[in-house]
FISE-708901 format. One record per residue: residue number from 1; residue in one letter; x, y, z of N, C-alpha, C in turn. Coordinates in Angstrom, 3 decimals, padded with zeros to 6 digits. Each point is the difference from the previous one (the first is absolute). Layout:
N
 num residuo      n.u      n.v      n.w     ca.u     ca.v     ca.w      c.u      c.v      c.w
 NUM       a        X        Y        Z        X        Y        Z        X        Y        Z
...
END
This chain:
128
 num residuo      n.u      n.v      n.w     ca.u     ca.v     ca.w      c.u      c.v      c.w
   1       m -002.336 -040.605  004.446 -000.169  000.659  001.287  000.966 -000.609  001.011
   2       p  000.655  000.834  000.775  000.907 -000.534  001.037 -000.760 -000.852  001.019
   3       v  000.712 -000.967  000.564 -000.601 -000.931  000.954  000.921 -000.183  001.197
   4       v -000.607 -000.038  001.189  000.688 -000.377  001.235 -000.563 -001.342  000.424
   5       v  000.886 -000.957  000.281 -000.412 -001.299  000.525  000.328  000.000  001.486
   6       d -001.003 -000.224  000.821  000.169 -000.016  001.449  000.951 -001.136  000.412
   7       s  000.556  000.119  001.186  000.953 -000.991  000.513 -000.545 -001.422 -000.072
   8       s -001.257 -000.175  000.372 -000.589 -001.347 -000.035 -000.046 -000.546 -001.424
   9       g -000.162  000.886 -000.969 -000.006 -000.420 -001.403  001.364 -000.476 -000.459
  10       w  001.039  000.715  000.429  001.369 -000.429 -000.326  000.286 -001.370  000.610
  11       i -000.365 -000.169  001.245  000.247 -001.282  000.673 -000.791 -001.105 -000.685
  12       e -001.234  000.295 -000.363 -000.832 -000.972 -000.716  000.665 -000.391 -001.322
  13       y  000.521  000.977 -000.712  000.673 -000.232 -001.280  001.248 -000.861  000.188
  14       f  000.850  000.373  000.956  001.253 -000.726  000.200 -000.201 -001.416  000.539
  15       t -001.096 -000.232  000.715 -000.247 -001.338  000.553 -000.895 -000.847 -000.898
  16       g -000.480  000.582 -001.098 -000.892 -000.748 -000.890 -001.336 -000.304  000.649
  17       g -000.473  000.927  000.830 -001.258 -000.191  000.716 -001.218  000.015 -000.908
  18       a -001.150 -000.222  000.608 -001.256 -000.131 -000.739 -000.334  001.215 -000.858
  19       n  000.393  001.185  000.431 -000.289  001.218 -000.765  001.206  000.534 -000.769
  20       s  001.031 -000.791 -000.149  001.219  000.498 -000.659 -000.283  000.495 -001.418
  21       h -000.915 -000.659 -000.703 -000.342  000.418 -001.365 -000.585  001.408 -000.032
  22       f -000.690  000.400  001.061 -000.616  001.325  000.081  001.060  001.110 -000.006
  23       f  001.156 -000.273  000.592  001.068  000.994  000.129  001.084 -000.121 -001.074
  24       e  000.047 -001.130 -000.677  001.087 -000.315 -000.930  000.193  001.047 -001.100
  25       k -001.053  000.355 -000.691  000.124  000.927 -001.129  000.548  001.350  000.464
  26       a -000.503  000.502  001.108  000.451  001.299  000.518  001.469 -000.047  000.413
  27       i  000.399 -001.065  000.673  001.384 -000.121  000.467  000.962 -000.128 -001.174
  28       e -000.407 -000.722 -001.008  000.888 -000.234 -001.124  000.028  001.160 -001.001
  29       n -000.929  000.932  000.115 -000.007  001.199 -000.843  000.776  001.096  000.735
  30       t  001.309 -000.122  000.011  000.843  000.889  000.805 -000.037  001.459 -000.452
  31       e -000.415  000.251 -001.228 -000.103  001.384 -000.485 -001.074  000.787  000.755
  32       e -001.031 -000.677  000.454 -001.122  000.646  000.695 -000.001 -000.277  001.503
  33       l  000.942 -000.773  000.478  000.012 -000.454  001.385  000.590  001.048  000.941
  34       i -000.753  000.348  001.024  000.428  000.929  001.047  000.219 -000.823  001.268
  35       v  001.149  000.187  000.658  000.318 -000.747  001.218  000.336  000.985  001.126
  36       p -000.953  000.251  000.900  000.306  000.826  001.161  001.055 -000.686  000.878
  37       t  000.887  000.788  000.576  001.075 -000.581  000.818 -000.542 -000.822  001.170
  38       i -001.159  000.362  000.542 -000.567 -000.775  001.114 -000.327 -001.427 -000.447
  39       i -000.395 -000.180 -001.257 -000.282 -001.343 -000.514  001.296 -000.779 -000.164
  40       l  001.032  000.648 -000.503  001.307 -000.642 -000.103  000.452 -000.471  001.385
  41       t -000.179  000.839  001.002  000.371 -000.352  001.373 -000.800 -001.196  000.504
  42       e -001.319  000.045 -000.159 -000.857 -001.076  000.513  000.295 -001.338 -000.673
  43       v  000.132  000.015 -001.313  000.224 -001.254 -000.731  001.396 -000.545  000.287
  44       y  000.995  000.864 -000.002  001.374 -000.442  000.306  000.047 -000.632  001.393
  45       r -000.632  000.651  000.959 -000.027 -000.521  001.378 -000.686 -001.364  000.052
  46       w -001.117 -000.161 -000.717 -000.732 -001.260  000.002  000.867 -001.118 -000.595
  47       v  000.620  000.268 -001.142  000.835 -001.023 -000.655  001.211 -000.329  000.869
  48       l  000.585  000.991  000.620  001.130 -000.220  000.900 -000.399 -000.921  001.151
  49       r -001.184  000.239  000.557 -000.499 -000.810  001.122 -000.381 -001.415 -000.436
  50       e -000.665 -000.110 -001.149 -000.541 -001.287 -000.439  000.981 -000.840 -000.813
  51       c  000.995  000.651 -000.611  000.913 -000.709 -000.903  001.451  000.246  000.402
  52       s  000.655  000.911 -000.696  001.416  000.260  000.269  000.380  001.382 -000.541
  53       e  001.177  000.460  000.396  000.477  001.288 -000.499  000.240 -000.025 -001.516
  54       p  000.624 -001.052 -000.551  000.173 -000.012 -001.463 -001.331  000.065 -000.753
  55       e -001.010 -000.704  000.501 -001.313  000.057 -000.654 -000.635  001.379  000.161
  56       a  000.181  000.614  001.158 -000.532  001.343  000.222  000.668  001.007 -000.947
  57       l  001.292 -000.144 -000.186  000.717  000.883 -000.928 -000.477 -000.205 -001.432
  58       a -000.268 -001.237 -000.372 -000.503 -000.291 -001.352 -001.391  000.604 -000.205
  59       v -000.839 -000.112  001.010 -001.340  000.580 -000.065  000.100  001.527 -000.120
  60       a  000.869  000.608  000.799  000.180  001.452 -000.061  000.470  000.436 -001.386
  61       a  000.858 -000.776 -000.613  000.488  000.335 -001.344 -001.151  000.008 -001.008
  62       v -000.916 -000.949  000.131 -001.172 -000.042 -000.889 -000.874  001.227  000.251
  63       m -000.234  000.311  001.266 -000.860  001.121  000.352  000.580  001.329 -000.490
  64       k  001.314  000.119  000.041  000.649  001.252 -000.389 -000.020  000.232 -001.507
  65       q -000.560 -000.936 -000.767 -000.181  000.226 -001.428 -001.123  000.998 -000.267
  66       g -000.899  000.159  000.988 -001.047  001.011 -000.094  000.550  001.345  000.424
  67       k -000.837  001.019 -000.024  000.403  001.341  000.432 -000.167  000.083  001.512
  68       i  001.107  000.181  000.716 -000.016  000.088  001.454 -000.409  001.415  000.406
  69       i -000.983  000.094  000.893 -000.456  001.285  000.514  000.298  000.043  001.499
  70       s  000.856  000.925  000.379  000.396  000.150  001.398 -001.039  000.802  000.778
  71       l -000.080 -000.280  001.280 -000.870  000.753  000.890  000.726  001.283  000.397
  72       d -000.512  001.124 -000.471  000.600  001.290  000.358 -000.952  000.744  000.939
  73       e  000.367  001.220  000.351 -000.812  000.754  000.960 -001.391  000.316 -000.552
  74       h -000.110  000.251 -001.297 -001.301  000.297 -000.614 -000.913 -001.230  000.062
  75       l  000.501 -001.149 -000.450 -000.795 -001.230  000.046 -000.334 -000.398  001.436
  76       s  000.907  000.272  000.929 -000.238 -000.333  001.410 -001.233  000.711  000.542
  77       i -000.116  001.281 -000.287 -001.142  000.791  000.472 -001.286 -000.470 -000.684
  78       l  000.068 -000.195 -001.316 -001.174 -000.493 -000.725 -000.436 -001.369  000.518
  79       a  000.968 -000.873  000.271 -000.314 -001.341  000.507 -000.669  000.064  001.369
  80       a  000.478  000.887  000.856 -000.628  000.158  001.311 -001.453  000.441 -000.154
  81       e -000.225  000.937 -000.908 -001.361  000.502 -000.225 -000.920 -001.077 -000.569
  82       l  000.472 -000.707 -001.034 -000.844 -001.045 -000.604 -000.187 -001.194  000.930
  83       s  001.030 -000.350  000.752 -000.115 -001.096  000.971 -001.070  000.332  001.024
  84       h  000.040  001.228  000.488 -000.980  000.446  000.990 -001.408 -000.006 -000.603
  85       k -000.126  000.572 -001.187 -001.306  000.112 -000.659 -000.645 -001.368 -000.234
  86       h  000.810 -000.985 -000.417 -000.538 -001.311 -000.366  000.216 -001.075  001.062
  87       g  000.598  000.357  001.125  000.228 -000.972  001.075  000.980 -001.091 -000.383
  88       l  001.025  000.357 -000.768  000.971 -000.987 -000.472  001.189 -000.110  000.956
  89       p  000.553 -001.202  000.149  001.262 -000.142  000.733  001.102  000.787 -000.718
  90       l  001.078  000.290  000.698  001.065  000.859 -000.506  000.523 -000.432 -001.373
  91       a  000.463 -001.235 -000.122  000.582 -000.449 -001.272 -001.026  000.062 -001.128
  92       d -001.234 -000.420  000.269 -001.041  000.049 -001.031 -000.278  001.434 -000.428
  93       g  000.035  000.911  000.936 -000.207  001.406 -000.324  001.094  000.546 -000.902
  94       i  001.229 -000.395  000.272  001.128  000.436 -000.834 -000.130 -000.588 -001.409
  95       i -000.356 -001.264 -000.074 -000.152 -000.667 -001.295 -001.136  000.639 -000.800
  96       y -001.139  000.184  000.645 -001.164  000.602 -000.670  000.324  001.420 -000.473
  97       t  000.626  000.774  000.851  000.349  001.377 -000.341  000.983  000.053 -001.164
  98       t  000.979 -000.883  000.005  000.970 -000.032 -001.092 -000.693 -000.316 -001.320
  99       a -000.918 -000.950  000.031 -000.741 -000.325 -001.222 -000.806  001.205 -000.477
 100       k -000.693  000.663  000.917 -000.782  001.180 -000.371  000.906  001.095 -000.553
 101       y  001.117  000.255  000.660  000.930  001.046 -000.412  000.557 -000.266 -001.402
 102       c  000.243 -001.268 -000.306  000.549 -000.390 -001.310 -001.089 -000.234 -001.043
 103       v -001.254  000.242  000.357 -001.152 -000.253 -000.862  000.080 -001.429 -000.542
 104       a  000.168 -000.921  000.941  000.152 -001.416 -000.333 -001.145 -000.809  000.595
 105       e -000.320 -001.088 -000.647 -000.950 -000.967  000.535  000.726 -000.814  001.072
 106       l -000.665 -000.278  001.099  000.563 -000.827  001.066 -000.672 -001.360 -000.023
 107       l  000.806 -001.050 -000.169 -000.504 -001.373  000.033  000.322 -000.589  001.364
 108       t -001.004 -000.583  000.656  000.213 -000.504  001.353 -000.923 -001.158  000.352
 109       q  000.420 -000.743  001.007 -000.816 -001.035  000.651 -000.382  000.465  001.402
 110       d  000.366  001.224  000.337 -000.195  000.548  001.334 -001.409  000.571  000.123
 111       a -000.817 -000.640  000.796 -001.401  000.402  000.152 -000.148  001.406  000.566
 112       d  001.019  000.516  000.690 -000.061  001.367  000.530 -000.175  001.030 -001.105
 113       m  000.441 -000.330 -001.203 -000.053  000.967 -001.093 -001.123 -000.282 -001.003
 114       e -000.765 -001.044  000.244 -001.107 -000.322 -000.899 -000.976  001.173 -000.059
 115       g -000.376  000.376 -001.209 -000.982  001.054 -000.197  000.574  001.403 -000.099
 116       l  001.297  000.159  000.254  000.608  001.325 -000.124  000.197  000.357 -001.473
 117       s -000.090  001.266 -000.292  000.186  000.502 -001.356  001.384 -000.379 -000.535
 118       g  000.037 -000.553 -001.212  001.267 -000.355 -000.635  000.572 -001.332  000.436
 119       v -000.772 -000.756  000.800  000.468 -001.287  000.521 -000.768 -001.126 -000.678
 120       t  000.736 -001.007 -000.468 -000.611 -001.228 -000.487  000.344 -001.085  001.008
 121       y -001.034 -000.504  000.640  000.149 -000.985  001.075 -000.410 -001.373 -000.500
 122       v  000.805 -001.000  000.358 -000.377 -001.386 -000.265  000.094 -000.738  001.333
 123       r -001.069 -000.707  000.333 -000.012 -000.745  001.248  000.866 -001.237 -000.138
 124       h  000.796 -000.259  001.032  000.817 -001.202  000.005 -000.903 -001.164  000.382
 125       p  000.027 -001.102 -000.752 -000.914 -001.109  000.264  000.198 -000.698  001.352
 126       h  001.149  000.196  000.618  000.267 -000.665  001.271 -000.128  000.931  001.189
 127       r -000.527  001.197 -000.224 -000.237  000.966  001.081 -001.439  000.404  000.012
 128       r -000.440  000.489  001.127 -001.389  000.465  000.102 -000.176  001.331 -000.651
END
C-alpha cells in the first residue's frame, strides 16, 4: 500500500529522533513512497534553516526517490474542502488530501490529524 510520511516524520527520520524507527520502513520503501510537494518544501526549508544548503539538497535527493505528487488545481480544491471539514491547517490539509487521493496511508506525529481516516498517528514522546 502506498504511504505518505508527514514532514515531521521526515525530520524525525533524518535527525534520528525518538520516533525515527516508526517512519524508517516507509521512507526506505521508495516503491510505495508518495511525497507531496508541500512536504518536500517544508522539509527542505527546515534543513536549510537548521543545517545548510548542501544538506538540504542531499535530503531533497533522498525524498525525490519516492513518487512526487504536485499540487494541481484539482487537489487544491479537494484540500480546501477537506481542510475546512476537518479543521486542518493549510499544509496539513494538502498532505491529508494527497494521501487520500493516492489511496495511501499517512504516517504522522501531528496531533491535528490523529483519528482521521487513513492516518496512522504516533505521539512524539517529547511533545504533549
